[in-house]
C-alpha positions as CSV (number, residue, x, y, z in Angstrom):
1,M,10.9,3.8,13.3
2,E,12.0,5.6,10.2
3,G,12.4,4.2,6.7
4,Y,10.5,3.1,4.0
5,L,7.7,0.3,3.4
6,L,7.7,-0.7,-0.3
7,D,4.4,-1.4,-1.5
8,N,3.9,-4.6,-3.8
9,N,4.1,-2.9,-7.1
10,V,7.6,-0.8,-6.4
11,I,8.7,-4.6,-5.6
12,S,7.5,-6.4,-8.3
13,I,9.0,-3.2,-10.9
14,L,12.4,-3.8,-9.4
15,M,12.1,-7.6,-9.8
16,R,11.4,-6.8,-13.6
17,P,14.2,-5.0,-15.1
18,K,12.8,-5.0,-18.7
19,D,9.5,-3.1,-17.4
20,P,9.6,0.0,-18.9
21,R,9.0,1.6,-15.2
22,Y,12.2,0.1,-14.0
23,P,14.9,2.8,-14.6
24,Q,12.5,5.1,-12.7
25,V,11.5,3.0,-9.9
26,K,15.1,1.6,-9.5
27,A,16.4,5.0,-9.4
28,R,14.3,6.2,-6.7
29,F,15.0,3.3,-5.0
30,D,18.8,3.4,-5.2
31,G,18.4,7.1,-4.0
32,L,16.9,5.5,-0.8
33,G,20.7,5.3,0.2
34,A,21.0,4.0,3.7
35,S,17.6,4.4,4.5
36,P,16.4,1.4,6.5
37,V,13.5,-0.6,3.7
38,Y,10.8,-2.3,4.9
39,L,8.7,-5.1,3.2
40,P,5.1,-5.8,4.2
41,V,4.2,-9.5,4.6
42,I,0.8,-8.5,2.6
43,A,2.6,-7.5,-0.1
44,I,4.9,-10.3,-0.1
45,A,2.0,-12.8,-0.5
46,E,0.9,-10.9,-3.1
47,I,3.6,-11.7,-5.0
48,E,4.3,-15.0,-3.9
49,Y,1.0,-15.4,-5.3
50,G,1.5,-14.1,-8.6
51,M,4.5,-16.7,-8.8
52,A,2.4,-19.6,-7.5
53,K,-0.5,-19.4,-10.1
54,A,1.9,-18.5,-13.1
55,D,1.4,-21.7,-15.8
56,R,5.3,-21.6,-16.8
57,P,7.2,-20.1,-13.4
58,D,10.4,-18.8,-14.2
59,E,12.7,-19.9,-11.6
60,Q,15.4,-17.6,-12.2
61,Q,13.0,-14.8,-11.4
62,R,11.6,-16.9,-8.5
63,N,15.2,-16.9,-7.2
64,A,15.9,-13.5,-7.6
65,V,12.4,-12.0,-5.9
66,R,13.4,-14.6,-2.6
67,C,16.5,-13.5,-2.6
68,F,15.2,-9.6,-2.5
69,F,13.1,-10.7,0.3
70,A,16.2,-12.3,2.3
71,D,17.9,-8.8,1.6
72,Y,15.2,-7.0,3.6
73,P,14.7,-9.4,6.2
74,I,12.3,-6.8,8.1
75,H,8.8,-8.2,6.9
76,L,6.1,-5.9,8.8
77,S,2.8,-8.2,9.4
78,I,-0.4,-6.9,10.6
79,N,-0.6,-6.9,14.7
80,D,-2.8,-5.3,17.4
81,D,-1.0,-2.2,16.7
82,T,-2.8,-1.9,13.3
83,V,-5.9,-1.9,14.8
84,E,-6.5,1.4,15.3
85,P,-4.6,3.0,12.4
86,Y,-6.8,0.8,10.4
87,A,-10.0,1.2,11.6
88,L,-9.6,5.3,12.0
89,I,-8.5,5.7,8.1
90,R,-11.2,2.9,7.3
91,A,-13.5,5.0,9.4
92,Q,-12.7,8.3,7.9
93,L,-13.4,6.9,4.2
94,W,-17.0,5.9,5.1
95,K,-17.3,9.0,5.9
96,D,-16.2,10.4,2.9
97,C,-17.4,8.5,0.7
98,A,-19.9,6.0,2.0
99,T,-23.8,6.4,0.9
100,R,-25.4,6.4,4.3
101,I,-28.9,4.7,4.4
102,G,-30.6,5.4,7.7
103,S,-27.8,4.2,10.2
104,K,-26.4,2.3,7.9
105,H,-24.1,2.3,5.0
106,K,-24.9,0.8,1.3
107,E,-21.0,-0.2,1.0
108,K,-19.8,-2.9,2.9
109,L,-16.3,-3.1,1.4
110,P,-13.8,-0.6,0.8
111,E,-13.9,-1.9,-3.0
112,E,-17.5,-0.5,-3.2
113,L,-16.9,2.9,-2.4
114,V,-17.3,5.8,-4.8
115,D,-16.3,9.4,-5.6
116,R,-19.1,11.3,-4.9
117,E,-18.7,13.7,-7.4
118,S,-18.0,11.5,-10.5
119,G,-20.0,8.8,-9.4
120,K,-17.0,6.0,-10.1
121,L,-15.7,3.7,-8.1
122,L,-12.7,5.0,-6.3
123,G,-11.1,1.4,-6.8
124,I,-10.1,0.7,-2.9
125,D,-8.4,-2.4,-2.2
126,E,-8.4,-4.1,1.2
127,R,-4.9,-5.5,0.9
128,D,-3.8,-1.3,-0.2
129,L,-5.7,0.1,3.1
130,L,-3.8,-2.8,5.3
131,I,-0.3,-2.0,4.0
132,A,-1.3,2.0,4.2
133,S,-2.2,0.9,8.1
134,V,1.4,-0.6,8.4
135,A,3.2,2.1,7.1
136,A,1.2,4.8,9.5
137,Q,1.4,2.4,12.5
138,Y,5.2,1.9,12.1
139,N,5.6,5.8,11.1
140,L,7.2,4.7,7.4
141,V,6.9,6.3,4.2
142,L,4.9,4.2,2.1
143,A,6.6,3.7,-1.2
144,T,3.9,3.3,-4.1
145,C,3.5,3.5,-7.9
146,D,0.1,3.2,-7.3
147,Q,-1.7,6.6,-7.9
148,N,-5.3,5.4,-8.3
149,P,-8.2,7.3,-6.9
150,G,-8.0,4.8,-4.2
151,M,-4.7,5.1,-3.0
152,T,-5.4,9.1,-3.0
153,A,-8.8,8.7,-1.1
154,I,-6.5,6.9,1.5
155,D,-3.9,9.2,1.6
156,A,-6.5,12.1,1.8
157,A,-8.4,10.5,4.4
158,A,-5.2,10.1,6.6
159,A,-4.5,13.4,6.1
160,R,-8.0,14.9,7.4
161,L,-7.4,12.7,10.6
162,A,-4.2,14.0,11.2
163,Q,-5.6,17.4,10.9
164,S,-8.5,16.5,13.4
165,G,-6.0,15.9,15.9
166,H,-6.2,11.9,15.3
167,P,-2.8,10.0,15.9
168,I,-2.5,8.9,12.2
169,R,0.7,9.7,10.1
170,L,0.9,8.3,6.9
171,R,3.2,9.6,4.5
172,I,3.0,8.5,0.7
173,S,5.6,8.9,-1.6
174,Y,4.4,8.6,-5.3
175,W,7.0,6.6,-7.3
176,R,6.1,7.2,-10.7
177,G,6.4,3.9,-12.0
């Protein structure tokens, strides 16, 4: 498969023309031209959750978001083929960042992993790891505005796997938003 998988932050910015990041993200999106665009079900769920929890939902924006979802109807979910990229990337993150205690690790969740040099939390979000795994599974470019240490750690872990011969090809396009 060729094309782009949009992260939830890209979709969210595209739905808010008043957002200061909109012009740059919209220009990048428009620059995709005829390239296929796919949406991860996880991102759709995150956005739907955000709209559902709003005290005063904006029906016009909700309709615009759902029209966007309909305009790009191929929604990719997690399935059996997501298991390998997810497991390999997550295992590499643990090798790179987890604190070993005997044969186990101190950290149980990706959110708990820290940068070994700075000692700061990486902020790896489980949903980001799953979305990246779907992108790798389908050989899609993950378009994201997320350049936090968590996403860059996921990117670096996938790159190390690819360099060592594992069948992982994660390509991330960082859209400065």
